C-alpha positions in Angstrom: 0.1 0.0 0.1 2.8 2.3 0.9 4.7 1.7 -2.4 1.4 2.2 -4.4 0.9 5.7 -2.8 4.7 6.7 -3.1 4.4 5.7 -6.7 1.6 8.2 -7.5 3.4 10.8 -5.5 6.8 10.4 -7.2 6.7 13.2 -9.7 4.9 15.6 -7.7 7.6 15.0 -5.0 10.4 15.7 -7.4 8.9 19.0 -8.6 8.4 20.1 -5.0 12.1 19.2 -4.1 13.3 21.3 -7.0 11.0 24.3 -5.8 12.6 24.2 -2.4 16.2 23.9 -3.5 15.4 26.8 -5.8 14.9 29.1 -2.6 18.0 27.4 -0.9 20.3 29.1 -3.2 19.9 32.6 -2.0 19.4 31.4 1.6 22.8 29.6 1.3 24.4 32.6 0.0 23.5 34.7 2.7 24.1 32.3 5.4 27.8 31.8 4.3 28.5 35.3 5.4 28.1 34.2 9.1 28.6 30.3 9.1 31.6 28.4 7.9 30.7 25.8 5.0 31.6 22.4 7.1 29.9 23.5 9.9 26.5 24.5 8.0 26.8 21.1 6.1 27.2 19.0 9.4 24.3 20.8 11.1 22.1 20.3 8.0 22.7 16.6 7.7 22.8 15.5 11.2 19.7 17.2 12.0 17.9 16.2 9.0 19.3 12.5 10.0 17.9 12.6 13.4 14.4 14.2 12.4 14.0 11.2 9.5 15.4 8.6 12.0 12.6 9.5 14.6 9.8 9.9 12.1 10.5 6.6 10.4 11.5 4.6 13.4 9.8 1.7 12.0 12.2 1.2 9.3 15.0 0.4 11.4 13.7 -3.2 11.6 15.1 -3.5 8.0 18.5 -2.6 8.9 21.3 -5.0 7.5 25.0 -4.4 6.3 24.0 -3.5 2.9 22.3 -0.4 4.3 25.5 0.8 5.9 27.6 0.2 2.9 25.2 1.7 0.2 24.0 4.5 2.5 27.6 5.0 3.2 28.6 5.6 -0.5 25.7 7.8 -1.3 26.4 9.9 1.8 29.9 10.7 0.9 29.0 11.4 -2.9 26.4 13.6 -1.7 28.5 15.4 0.8 31.4 15.9 -1.8 28.7 17.4 -4.2 27.5 19.8 -1.5 31.0 20.9 -0.6 31.9 21.7 -4.0 28.6 23.6 -4.5 28.7 25.4 -1.4 32.2 26.7 -1.7 31.5 27.4 -5.2 28.5 29.3 -4.3 31.0 31.7 -2.0 32.5 32.7 -5.6 29.6 33.2 -7.8 26.0 34.3 -7.6 23.1 32.1 -6.6 21.6 32.2 -10.3 24.7 31.1 -11.9 25.3 28.3 -9.2 21.8 26.8 -9.8 22.2 26.6 -13.5 25.8 25.4 -13.7 24.5 22.7 -10.9 22.1 21.3 -13.5 24.9 20.1 -15.8 24.7 16.9 -13.8 21.7 16.0 -16.0 24.1 15.8 -19.1 26.7 13.9 -17.2 24.7 11.0 -16.0 24.2 9.2 -19.3 28.1 9.4 -19.7 28.6 8.0 -16.2 26.0 5.4 -17.1 28.1 4.4 -20.2 31.1 3.7 -17.9 28.9 1.4 -15.5 26.4 -0.2 -17.9 28.4 0.0 -21.1 25.3 1.5 -22.8 26.8 4.2 -25.1 25.2 7.7 -25.1 23.0 8.3 -28.2 23.3 11.4 -30.6 20.8 13.5 -28.4 23.3 12.9 -25.4 26.1 14.1 -27.6 24.2 17.2 -29.1 23.3 17.8 -25.7 26.8 17.9 -24.2 27.7 20.2 -27.0 25.0 22.6 -26.2 25.6 22.4 -22.5 29.2 23.1 -23.1 28.4 26.3 -25.2 25.7 27.3 -22.5 28.4 27.0 -19.6 30.7 29.1 -21.6 28.2 31.7 -22.1 27.3 31.8 -18.4 30.9 31.2 -16.8 33.5 32.7 -19.0 34.6 36.3 -18.2 35.7 38.8 -20.8 39.4 37.5 -20.7 37.9 33.9 -21.5 38.8 32.7 -17.8 36.3 30.8 -15.5 35.9 31.9 -11.9 36.8 29.5 -9.0 33.3 29.6 -8.0 31.9 28.4 -11.2 34.6 26.0 -11.5 33.8 24.4 -8.2 30.1 24.4 -9.2 30.6 22.6 -12.4 32.8 20.1 -10.4 29.8 19.4 -8.1 27.7 18.4 -11.3 30.0 15.4 -11.5 29.4 14.3 -8.0 25.8 14.8 -8.2 25.6 12.8 -11.4 27.6 9.9 -9.6 25.1 10.3 -6.4 21.9 10.2 -8.9 23.3 6.8 -10.3 24.1 5.5 -6.9 20.5 6.4 -5.8 19.0 4.5 -8.9 21.0 1.5 -8.1 21.3 1.3 -4.4 17.7 2.3 -3.5 16.1 -0.7 -5.6 14.7 -3.4 -3.2 15.6 -1.4 -0.2 13.5 0.8 2.6 14.1 4.4 0.9 13.6 6.0 4.3 16.4 4.0 6.1 18.9 4.3 3.3 18.3 8.2 3.2 19.0 8.3 7.1 21.9 6.5 6.8 23.0 8.6 3.7 22.6 11.7 6.0 24.2 10.5 8.9 27.3 9.5 7.0 27.6 13.0 5.2 26.8 14.7 8.7 29.3 12.7 10.8 32.2 13.1 8.0 31.5 16.9 7.6 31.6 17.4 11.5 34.8 15.5 11.7 36.3 17.8 8.8 35.0 21.1 10.4 36.8 19.7 13.7 39.9 19.1 11.9 40.0 22.2 9.9 39.1 24.4 12.8 35.9 25.9 11.2 33.8 25.0 14.1 32.3 28.1 15.7 32.2 28.2 19.4 28.5 29.1 19.6 25.5 29.2 17.2 26.1 32.4 14.8 23.7 35.2 15.6 21.1 35.7 13.3 21.7 32.6 11.0 19.3 30.0 13.3 16.2 30.5 11.3 18.1 30.0 8.0 20.0 26.8 9.3 16.7 25.1 10.6 15.2 25.9 7.1 18.1 24.6 5.2 18.2 21.4 7.4 14.5 20.6 7.7 13.1 21.8 4.4 16.0 21.8 1.9 17.6 18.5 3.2 15.3 16.4 5.4 12.4 17.3 3.1 13.7 17.9 -0.3 16.6 15.1 -0.3 13.9 12.6 0.9 11.5 13.6 -2.0 14.2 13.2 -4.4 15.0 9.9 -3.2 11.4 8.6 -3.2 10.7 10.3 -6.7 13.8 8.6 -8.3 13.2 5.1 -6.7 9.5 5.2 -8.3 10.3 7.3 -11.5 12.2 6.4 -14.7 15.7 7.9 -14.5 15.1 10.0 -17.8 11.9 11.6 -16.4 13.4 12.1 -13.1 16.3 14.0 -14.4 14.1 16.4 -16.4 12.0 17.2 -13.5 15.1 17.6 -11.3 16.4 20.2 -13.7 13.8 22.3 -12.7 15.8 23.4 -9.7 17.9 25.6 -12.1 15.0 28.0 -13.5 13.7 28.0 -9.8 17.1 29.0 -8.3 17.4 32.0 -11.0 14.1 33.1 -10.4 14.6 33.3 -6.7 17.8 35.0 -7.2 16.5 37.8 -9.4 13.4 38.1 -6.7 15.6 38.2 -3.6 19.2 38.7 -4.3 18.8 41.3 -6.9 20.6 39.2 -9.5 20.4 40.7 -13.1 21.7 38.4 -15.6 23.2 39.8 -18.7 21.7 39.0 -22.3 24.7 36.9 -22.9 24.0 34.7 -19.6 20.3 34.5 -20.2 21.2 32.8 -23.7 23.5 30.6 -21.9 20.8 29.6 -19.4 18.4 28.9 -22.3 21.1 26.5 -24.0 21.7 24.5 -20.9 18.0 24.1 -20.3 17.6 23.0 -23.9 20.5 20.7 -23.4 18.8 18.9 -20.6 15.6 18.6 -22.4 17.6 17.0 -25.2 19.4 14.6 -23.2 16.6 13.6 -21.2 13.5 13.5 -23.4 15.3 13.3 -27.0 12.5 15.8 -27.9 9.9 12.8 -27.9 7.2 15.1 -26.9 7.7 16.9 -30.1 7.6 13.8 -32.4 4.5 12.7 -30.4 2.8 15.8 -31.2 3.6 15.7 -34.8 2.1 12.3 -35.0 -1.0 13.1 -33.3 -1.5 16.2 -35.6 -1.0 13.7 -38.7 -3.8 11.2 -37.2 
């Protein structure tokens, strides 16, 4: 009964996750002025793990060694993606950070090629070229260099792609709530240790950042990432990737609305190319050919 309900809610939950993440870019950008990156991530993941562990306590009966292994791998990949994305956000704008992060949708088919030996088709190749052109328009400065923030954000796309493939493979046949809790716990513990090792642990909770940290932990981590895992488990990877790509336009929208970001005409065209690349890679424009067939019929 639970699987049937989650199957029906899968796609709406993916869209809801991207909407929540769209708000997070501006909030993260402002919070990073007062909170060290590693402490912020430790707070987010540990609180999210504690909340979900308590809410879905009945899932603990399914625990076995495989959950520690696969949840640990998912947690490390997710943490690495968040570290590179968050440090990247320090050196770029929320809108650019959102759109460059979406490059993971283009990378997924090529990573899948390495694992499953399934070659990317011509749509994937065209999408990669379009995405590369779009990234150039969004990221390159007048002297054709790329900022450190943009470079780190692009790097995070590779780790997000690896995380998506891990979720698609490791969540099958397992309790999605339990493996999500373990994923968060591993990411939280590792980021806390890194925070202690690097000396970036604040002596007290930074003033004025409590509400932002709670929102990032509860809504953007416990809620949105759980929604992503549920959505990916019950949705075909191609459809899930297209829906997840909505994070980028939502991120730009909220950045313009609340961060006063004003993208140039060149950046807007770059955003457009990246978005078309995502649609090309994940849908292969089947909705256009279907519409043409329907009109002929």
